[in-house]
C-alpha positions in Angstrom: 0.4 -65.4 -48.6 3.5 -63.3 -49.4 3.7 -60.1 -47.5 5.3 -58.4 -50.5 2.6 -56.7 -52.6 2.9 -55.4 -56.1 2.2 -51.6 -56.4 1.9 -49.4 -59.4 4.1 -46.6 -58.2 3.7 -44.3 -61.2 -0.1 -44.6 -61.0 -0.1 -43.7 -57.3 1.9 -40.5 -57.8 -0.3 -39.6 -60.8 -3.7 -40.2 -59.2 -2.9 -39.8 -55.5 -4.2 -43.3 -54.6 -3.8 -47.0 -55.3 -6.0 -50.1 -54.8 -4.1 -53.3 -54.2 -6.3 -56.2 -55.0 -6.4 -59.4 -52.9 -3.9 -58.1 -50.3 -5.7 -60.2 -47.6 -7.6 -63.5 -47.6 -11.2 -63.7 -46.6 -10.2 -65.4 -43.4 -7.9 -62.6 -42.5 -10.6 -60.0 -43.1 -13.0 -62.1 -41.0 -10.4 -62.1 -38.2 -10.0 -58.3 -38.5 -13.7 -57.9 -38.2 -13.9 -60.1 -35.1 -10.9 -58.3 -33.5 -12.5 -54.9 -34.1 -15.8 -56.0 -32.6 -14.0 -57.5 -29.6 -12.1 -54.2 -29.1 -15.2 -52.1 -28.7 -15.1 -50.2 -25.4 -11.4 -50.6 -25.1 -10.9 -46.8 -24.9 -8.3 -44.7 -26.6 -5.1 -46.3 -28.0 -3.7 -47.1 -31.4 -3.7 -50.5 -33.2 -0.1 -51.3 -32.3 -0.9 -51.2 -28.6 -4.0 -53.5 -29.2 -3.0 -57.2 -29.0 -6.0 -58.1 -31.0 -5.3 -55.8 -33.9 -1.5 -55.0 -34.0 -0.9 -57.7 -36.7 -2.2 -55.3 -39.4 0.8 -53.1 -38.7 3.5 -55.8 -38.1 2.7 -58.4 -40.8 4.8 -56.5 -43.3 2.2 -55.6 -45.9 1.9 -51.9 -45.1 5.7 -51.6 -44.9 6.1 -53.3 -48.3 3.7 -50.9 -50.0 5.2 -47.9 -48.3 8.8 -48.8 -49.3 7.8 -49.1 -52.9 5.8 -45.9 -53.0 8.3 -43.8 -51.0 11.5 -45.3 -52.4 13.0 -46.0 -49.0 13.5 -48.9 -46.7 13.2 -46.6 -43.6 9.5 -46.5 -42.9 8.2 -44.7 -39.8 5.0 -44.9 -37.7 4.0 -42.3 -35.1 0.9 -43.7 -33.5 -1.8 -42.7 -36.0 -3.9 -45.8 -36.5 -7.5 -46.7 -35.6 -10.5 -48.8 -36.5 -14.1 -47.6 -37.0 -17.4 -49.4 -36.6 -20.5 -47.9 -38.4 -19.0 -44.4 -38.6 -21.5 -42.1 -40.3 -19.0 -39.3 -41.1 -18.8 -38.0 -44.6 -17.6 -34.9 -46.3 -14.6 -34.2 -48.5 -11.4 -33.4 -46.6 -7.7 -33.9 -46.6 -5.6 -35.4 -43.8 -2.4 -33.4 -44.1 -1.6 -30.4 -41.8 -1.8 -27.5 -44.3 -4.9 -28.9 -45.9 -6.4 -25.5 -46.6 -3.2 -23.5 -47.2 -1.5 -24.2 -50.5 1.5 -22.0 -49.5 2.2 -24.2 -46.4 5.3 -26.5 -46.1 3.1 -29.6 -46.8 2.9 -28.5 -50.5 6.6 -28.5 -51.1 7.5 -31.4 -53.3 6.2 -34.9 -52.8 4.3 -35.5 -49.7 5.7 -38.5 -47.9 2.8 -39.5 -45.6 0.5 -42.3 -46.7 -2.9 -43.3 -45.4 -3.7 -47.0 -45.5 -7.3 -48.2 -45.4 -8.8 -51.7 -45.2 -12.5 -51.9 -45.6 -13.7 -55.1 -43.9 -16.7 -55.7 -46.2 -17.6 -55.5 -49.8 -17.9 -52.2 -51.6 -17.7 -53.5 -55.1 -21.5 -54.2 -55.2 -22.4 -52.5 -51.9 -22.7 -48.9 -50.7 -20.7 -47.2 -47.9 -17.2 -47.2 -49.4 -14.6 -44.5 -49.9 -14.9 -41.4 -52.1 -11.7 -39.9 -53.5 -11.0 -37.0 -55.8 -8.6 -38.3 -58.4 -5.4 -36.3 -58.8 -6.3 -34.0 -56.0 -3.1 -34.6 -54.0 -1.2 -31.7 -55.7 -3.6 -28.9 -54.8 -5.2 -27.4 -51.6 -8.4 -26.9 -53.7 -10.9 -29.3 -52.2 -13.2 -29.1 -55.2 -10.5 -30.2 -57.7 -10.5 -33.7 -59.2 -13.0 -36.2 -60.4 -15.1 -37.8 -57.7 -14.5 -41.6 -57.6 -16.3 -44.2 -55.5 -13.6 -46.7 -54.7 -15.1 -50.1 -55.3 -13.1 -52.4 -53.1 -13.7 -56.1 -52.7 -13.2 -58.0 -49.5 -9.4 -58.4 -49.1 -8.4 -55.2 -51.0 -6.0 -52.7 -49.6 -6.4 -48.9 -50.3 -3.6 -46.5 -49.9 -3.7 -42.7 -50.6 -1.6 -39.6 -50.2 -2.7 -37.8 -47.1 -3.0 -34.7 -49.3 -5.7 -36.5 -51.4 -9.2 -35.2 -51.0 -11.5 -38.0 -49.7 -14.7 -38.8 -47.9 -16.1 -41.8 -46.0 -19.5 -43.3 -46.4 -19.9 -42.9 -50.1 -22.9 -44.0 -52.0 -23.0 -46.7 -54.7 -26.0 -46.5 -57.0 -27.9 -49.7 -57.9 -27.6 -48.4 -61.5 -25.6 -47.0 -63.1 -22.7 -48.0 -60.9 -20.3 -45.9 -62.8 -22.0 -42.6 -61.8 -20.7 -41.5 -58.4 -22.7 -38.9 -56.4 -20.9 -36.1 -54.5 -21.0 -36.5 -50.7 -22.9 -33.2 -50.3 -25.7 -34.6 -52.6 -26.1 -38.0 -50.7 -28.7 -36.9 -48.1 -31.1 -36.0 -51.0 -30.7 -39.4 -52.8 -33.9 -41.6 -52.5 -33.1 -44.9 -50.8 -34.4 -46.9 -53.7 -31.5 -45.7 -55.8 -28.8 -46.9 -53.4 -27.2 -50.3 -53.4 -27.5 -52.3 -50.2 -24.9 -52.2 -47.4 -22.8 -55.3 -46.7 -23.7 -55.5 -43.0 -21.9 -53.4 -40.4 -19.4 -51.0 -41.9 -15.9 -51.6 -40.4 -12.6 -50.1 -41.5 -9.0 -50.0 -40.4 -6.7 -47.0 -41.0 -3.0 -46.2 -40.4 -0.5 -43.5 -41.4 3.1 -44.4 -42.4 5.8 -42.2 -43.9 9.4 -41.2 -44.0 11.5 -39.7 -41.2 11.5 -36.2 -42.7 10.2 -32.6 -42.4 6.7 -33.6 -43.6 6.5 -36.3 -40.9 7.8 -34.0 -38.2 5.3 -31.4 -39.1 2.5 -33.9 -39.0 3.5 -35.1 -35.5 3.6 -31.5 -34.3 0.0 -31.1 -35.6 -1.1 -34.4 -34.0 0.2 -33.1 -30.7 -2.4 -30.3 -30.9 -5.4 -32.6 -31.3 -7.3 -33.8 -28.2 -8.1 -37.3 -29.5 -4.6 -38.0 -30.7 -3.0 -36.9 -27.4 -5.4 -39.2 -25.5 -4.5 -42.0 -27.9 -0.7 -41.4 -27.5 -1.0 -41.5 -23.7 -3.1 -44.6 -23.7 -0.9 -46.5 -26.2 1.7 -48.7 -24.5 4.2 -50.9 -26.4 6.0 -53.8 -24.7 9.4 -55.1 -25.9 7.8 -57.9 -27.8 5.6 -55.5 -29.7 8.5 -53.3 -30.6 10.5 -56.3 -31.8 7.7 -57.4 -34.0 7.5 -53.9 -35.5 11.3 -53.9 -36.0 11.3 -57.3 -37.7 8.6 -56.0 -40.1 10.7 -53.1 -41.0 8.6 -50.6 -39.1 10.3 -47.9 -37.1 8.2 -46.6 -34.2 8.3 -43.0 -33.0 7.4 -42.8 -29.3 5.3 -39.6 -29.3 4.0 -40.3 -25.8 7.5 -39.8 -24.5 7.8 -36.5 -26.3 4.7 -35.1 -24.7 5.2 -36.6 -21.2 4.4 -33.9 -18.6 3.4 -31.3 -21.3 0.1 -29.8 -20.4 0.1 -27.5 -23.5 -0.7 -30.3 -25.9 -4.1 -31.6 -27.0 -6.0 -28.4 -26.8 -7.8 -28.6 -30.2 -10.9 -30.8 -30.5 -11.1 -30.0 -34.2 -8.6 -29.3 -36.9 -6.8 -25.9 -36.6 -3.9 -24.7 -38.7 -0.5 -24.7 -37.1 2.0 -21.9 -37.8 5.0 -21.9 -40.0 7.7 -19.5 -40.8 7.5 -17.5 -44.1 10.0 -19.2 -46.4 9.9 -22.5 -44.5 8.7 -24.4 -47.5 11.6 -23.1 -49.6 14.2 -24.0 -46.9 12.6 -27.5 -46.6 13.3 -28.0 -50.3 17.0 -27.3 -49.9 
């Protein structure tokens, strides 16, 4: 399979997300599922530091998509990647720093950080997939945009702007499948209306972007989060891993080195806004 995937760049920037069909074979998805299950109990650490799962970052497919969407060959990764097994979290949110402040620097121009998601089971006919608010990537208003249940098949790759409003654990009705309930309404839906789940719900996530002010600000935000700092400090890359990343076109920012010996980082268990100077967004544009 070619690692170069075709992406509708204009549709991505219009809608805030893109689904790339058949990016992976069924055997590859099966291997990802097995690797995730085998990694349970491993503790904190990102995918690149996990020998069982690093291939998802270094096989070139994420980089190929990011290059097309961001219009640059220089794609950067700063340690934000993970897998989940049967996560029950839902609720609309954004992943960028200034997610609730439309005047923050994140909202200046195009946002150059992408979230990749591989759902390791079927959500075309099965429940438990991703909800997105279409065209919500250009506003801090979390209620803006049509709610879409993203119907991914096994092997599909999802990518969205980290400013796009989204929620995990969406519900697919048995009928009509084109009606998508809001996450807040899901607890009140009778079970007989909901399509079956396709076994254990596993997913892989990673963030990639450009080496720019948006990425710098996101790294500074990650340094405030407890779980991310624990992950940075537990993620170790040997020379072979870094060479694999380089050969795939992936530049790796070593955030663990930036926070070494710094006991001021990782104080926030939950999201908290980080400060910015008044006028910072304007200067960023220049």
